[in-house]
C-alpha positions in Angstrom: -35.4 -9.6 10.1 -33.9 -11.8 12.5 -32.3 -14.5 9.7 -30.6 -11.0 8.3 -29.1 -10.5 11.4 -27.4 -13.7 12.1 -26.3 -13.4 8.4 -24.7 -10.4 8.9 -23.0 -10.9 12.2 -22.0 -14.5 10.8 -20.5 -12.5 7.7 -18.6 -10.5 9.9 -17.1 -13.2 12.0 -15.9 -15.2 8.8 -14.1 -12.1 7.7 -12.2 -11.2 10.6 -11.6 -15.0 11.3 -10.0 -15.3 7.8 -8.0 -12.0 8.3 -6.5 -12.9 11.3 -5.4 -16.2 9.8 -4.2 -14.5 6.7 -2.2 -12.2 8.8 -0.5 -14.6 10.9 0.4 -16.5 7.6 1.6 -13.2 6.3 3.7 -12.4 9.3 5.2 -16.0 9.3 6.4 -15.8 5.5 5.9 -12.6 4.0 4.4 -12.4 0.2 2.6 -10.2 -1.5 -0.2 -12.2 -2.7 -0.9 -13.1 1.1 -0.7 -9.2 1.9 -3.0 -8.7 -0.9 -5.4 -10.8 0.1 -5.3 -9.6 4.0 -6.1 -6.0 2.4 -9.2 -7.5 0.7 -10.6 -8.9 4.1 -9.5 -5.5 5.8 -11.9 -3.9 3.5 -14.7 -6.9 3.9 -14.2 -6.5 8.1 -14.7 -3.0 7.9 -17.6 -2.8 5.6 -19.4 -5.6 7.5 -18.5 -4.1 10.8 -20.1 -0.9 9.9 -23.1 -2.0 8.5 -23.8 -4.1 11.3 -22.6 -1.0 13.5 -25.3 1.3 11.8 -27.8 -1.4 11.4 -28.2 -2.8 15.0 -26.5 0.2 17.1 -27.0 3.4 15.4 -24.5 6.3 16.9 -25.2 6.3 20.7 -23.9 3.3 21.2 -20.5 4.1 22.9 -19.1 0.9 23.7 -19.9 -0.2 20.3 -18.4 2.8 19.0 -15.0 2.0 21.2 -15.3 -1.4 19.9 -15.5 -0.4 16.2 -12.4 2.2 16.9 -10.8 -0.5 18.5 -11.1 -2.5 15.4 -9.9 0.0 13.1 -6.7 0.8 15.1 -6.3 -3.2 15.0 -6.2 -3.6 11.4 -4.2 -0.6 11.0 -1.3 -1.9 13.4 -1.6 -5.1 11.5 -0.8 -3.3 8.1 2.2 -1.5 9.9 3.4 -4.6 11.1 3.5 -6.1 7.4 4.8 -3.0 5.8 7.8 -2.9 8.1 8.5 -6.5 7.4 8.6 -6.2 3.8 11.0 -3.5 4.6 12.9 -5.5 6.7 12.5 -3.0 9.5 12.0 -4.1 13.5 8.3 -5.5 13.8 8.1 -7.1 17.2 7.0 -4.3 19.3 4.3 -3.2 16.5 3.1 -6.9 16.4 3.0 -7.2 20.4 0.7 -4.0 20.0 -1.4 -5.5 17.5 -2.2 -8.6 19.0 -2.9 -6.8 22.6 -5.0 -4.8 20.6 -6.9 -7.5 18.7 -7.5 -9.2 22.1 -9.2 -6.1 23.5 -11.2 -5.9 20.3 -12.0 -9.5 20.3 -12.9 -9.0 24.4 -15.1 -5.8 23.5 -16.8 -7.6 20.5 -17.8 -10.8 23.2 -18.4 -8.9 26.4 -21.2 -6.5 24.5 -24.8 -7.5 24.1 -24.5 -8.8 20.4 -21.7 -10.7 21.1 -21.4 -14.3 22.3 -20.9 -13.6 25.9 -18.1 -15.9 26.9 -17.0 -13.5 29.9 -20.3 -13.4 31.8 
């Protein structure tokens, strides 16, 4: 059971790290391929995060629920930034919002008991 826990956590961390890297690559130089790969990683991040939430925390843990909601909103803002960039519209305000929400999500993830607790 213990190794499954760590594998699931590591898989989730790996997927969101790759998603963040792909996002900044796509923002820097938009390409359809990078955007489609990022969408695949959005799905992987959501699935691995949801599995961790269900398996280890259940529905009663409000802070984990808030972290999950912040993660979903972060993905939504990231997607909105890229869609607006593709259309040639202004993205700076959405990009700032996405980065701030990403920081909040990472803070919650690291601060909660299952995280690495950099903020002791």
